[in-house]
N, C-alpha and C positions, 0 to 999 in steps of 0.2 A: 504476477508470476504464481504459478501453482505450487502449493506446499508439497515438498517431497515426502513428508511424513504421513499426512492425512489426505492429501489430494485436493484440499479446499482451494478454490480458484482465486481467493483474495488474500494477499499478503501486503504488509506495510514495510517500507524501507525505514529502518531504524538509524542507520549510519551509512554514509558514502565517503569513500576516500580514494584519491588517485593513488595508483601504485605503480611500481617499476618505471619510474621516470615519466609517468603520465601516459604510458602505453595502454593501460586499462584502468577501469574503475572497480573497486571492491565495494560491494554493498552487503550490509548485514540486514537481514529481513526477519520479520516476525509474522507468523501465521495468525490471523484474527480468530480462527476457529480453535486450534489446539494450543496456541500460544508458544509453540516451539520456534527456535531461531535457527537460521541457516545462512550461509554466505553464498553470494553469487559474484561472478566476475563478468564485466561488460567490456568488450573490445570491438574495434571496428572490423567488419568482415571485408577483407580485401581478396580479390581473386586475381591470380596470375593470368597473363594473356595466353592464348593458345599459341602453339608453335606450328608454323607452316613450313613444311619441308620443301625441298627443291622440286619434288614431283607433284606438289600441290596438295598433298594430304595434310590434314590437320590433326594435331595431337595435343593432349593436355600437357602443360609444362610439368616436368618431373625433376625435382631437385636431385634425385638419385642419379639420373643420367648426367646432369651437369657435374656432380661430384665424381662420378666414374671417369668422365673425360679429363677432369683436372687431375685425378689420381694417376691416370695413365701417363699424362704429360709430366707429372711431378715424381714419377717412380724413381726411387733411389736418389732423390734430391734432398738437400738438408732443409726441408720446409716442414714446419710443425702443423699439426692438425688444427690448431687455433688459427694459424694464418690461412689455411684452406677454408675454414669456416667463415673467416672474415671476407675472403674473396667471394664465396657463395652469397653471403649476405649483401655485399655491395652490388653484385650482379642482379640479385633478386630485387633490391631497392630500385635499381635503374629500370628493371622491367615493370615494376609496379608504378613508378612515377612517369613512365613513358606515356601513360594514359591510353595506350593501345589495347584493343581487345585481342589482336593477333600480332605476332612478330615473326619474322622470317628466321630460318636457321642461320642465314648470313648475318643478320643483326646480332643474334645471340653469340655467334662465333666471333664477331668483332669485339663484343664486350669481353669475352673470355680472353682473346688475344691481348687486349689493352691491359687487362689485369695481370696476365702472365708476363707481359713485357716489363711491368714494374716489379714483379715478384721474383722471377727467375728466368734468365736469358735462355738457358738450355731448354727449359720446359716450353718457353715461347717458341723456339725453333721446332721442337718436337711436335707441338700442337699445330703450328703453321704447316708443317710438312704433310700432315694428314688432312687438315682442314682445307688447305689449298691444293691438295693432290699433286705434290711435287713429282715431276717425272724424271728430272735429272739433277746432277750436282750443281749446275748453274743456278737453279732455283733456290737451292739451299744457300749458296753464296750471296744471292740477291737479298734473301731474307736476313741474313747476318749483317750485310751492309746497311740495310734499311734500319735495323735495330741499333747499329752503332752510330748512326748519324753521319754528318759530313766529315771527311778526313781532316786531320789537323795539319796546318802548314808548319813546315820546319823553318827555323830561323837560319840564315846562312851567314 
């Protein structure tokens, strides 16, 4: 690693430690030329898959678009920012661990719906109505029934 102070191309690692639950490695380095010390952080470089839209166009994954969709569905719902952040992280983890270089908007939408179904039922129906392009009230009723599960039997 090149020294950030003098530009010399040779530095030595003085100390290495895992940090932040092992997500990255912190290294203390010393320049062999000017003897100054500095810290570097090493972490794996992971790339999110591209998103393939219904029309076949490909776009880079953007967390801001995912967050905007979630925010719209969760508008005026009692869900904290921390909970939304956790949902985004879980979805991104699933995208990264899918091992795919490209994912469809349908796959991404299903991940969002699965998370919203666990988080907030109203937000789930809101998102589903846009995602699945509901045309009439019957489709809303079907989504609500799907979310509720099988009807309970009454004892007589």
